[in-house]
PLY file of the C-alpha trace (Angstrom):
ply
format ascii 1.0
element vertex 80
property float x
property float y
property float z
element edge 79
property int vertex1
property int vertex2
end_header
-3.94 -25.32 -5.15
-7.33 -26.34 -3.88
-9.15 -23.81 -6.08
-7.44 -25.22 -9.17
-8.45 -28.77 -8.27
-12.04 -27.74 -7.55
-12.22 -25.75 -10.80
-11.72 -29.00 -12.71
-15.13 -30.03 -11.36
-16.69 -26.60 -12.05
-16.59 -25.65 -8.35
-15.81 -21.94 -7.99
-14.83 -19.83 -5.00
-17.27 -16.94 -4.51
-15.55 -13.55 -4.88
-16.46 -11.47 -1.83
-13.70 -9.19 -0.53
-14.49 -5.56 -1.34
-17.74 -6.54 -3.09
-21.27 -5.47 -2.16
-22.92 -7.89 0.25
-25.06 -10.48 -1.57
-27.42 -12.38 0.74
-27.82 -15.12 -1.88
-24.17 -16.15 -1.64
-22.99 -14.70 1.69
-23.87 -14.81 5.38
-23.02 -11.68 7.37
-21.54 -12.97 10.62
-20.08 -9.62 11.70
-20.72 -5.92 11.08
-18.26 -3.06 11.50
-19.17 0.61 11.65
-16.92 2.57 9.29
-17.03 5.66 7.14
-14.10 4.39 5.05
-16.20 2.00 2.93
-19.68 2.13 1.42
-22.55 0.65 3.42
-22.86 -3.06 2.68
-19.30 -3.57 1.42
-17.65 -6.85 2.44
-14.69 -5.94 4.64
-13.38 -9.39 5.48
-14.05 -13.00 4.54
-14.02 -15.37 7.52
-14.82 -18.51 5.52
-14.78 -18.83 1.75
-17.96 -19.73 -0.05
-18.26 -22.01 -3.07
-20.68 -22.48 -5.93
-21.07 -25.40 -8.27
-22.67 -25.03 -11.68
-23.98 -21.60 -10.70
-25.61 -22.74 -7.44
-24.31 -21.76 -4.02
-23.33 -24.83 -2.03
-21.58 -23.08 0.83
-22.23 -19.38 1.43
-19.24 -17.25 2.39
-19.13 -15.97 5.97
-18.23 -12.29 5.88
-17.88 -9.03 7.83
-19.94 -6.18 6.32
-19.52 -2.40 6.56
-22.21 -0.24 8.15
-22.25 3.53 8.37
-21.65 4.85 11.90
-24.73 5.82 13.86
-24.85 9.62 14.06
-24.37 11.07 17.52
-26.22 14.29 18.09
-24.59 16.81 20.43
-26.62 18.90 22.80
-30.35 18.91 23.29
-32.31 17.12 25.94
-32.59 13.81 24.12
-36.15 14.51 23.00
-37.27 14.97 19.44
-38.65 18.46 18.99
0 1
1 2
2 3
3 4
4 5
5 6
6 7
7 8
8 9
9 10
10 11
11 12
12 13
13 14
14 15
15 16
16 17
17 18
18 19
19 20
20 21
21 22
22 23
23 24
24 25
25 26
26 27
27 28
28 29
29 30
30 31
31 32
32 33
33 34
34 35
35 36
36 37
37 38
38 39
39 40
40 41
41 42
42 43
43 44
44 45
45 46
46 47
47 48
48 49
49 50
50 51
51 52
52 53
53 54
54 55
55 56
56 57
57 58
58 59
59 60
60 61
61 62
62 63
63 64
64 65
65 66
66 67
67 68
68 69
69 70
70 71
71 72
72 73
73 74
74 75
75 76
76 77
77 78
78 79
């Protein structure tokens, strides 16, 4: 496997799926509104990220959860 070969050179795949979004090691390329996951949780990894000797050399590209925008029923659309 590629990860095994890279590990021999201390290159590690960044764990992302289901983790809180980390802007130091991830780029959010998509956002999905959901109430099934906590705000900022990585829902999907589009491209794996890698670090070498503790430094990020390729950030992961990920989809991140966002809470749905509340929709208020009724009213005239003005804040009162």
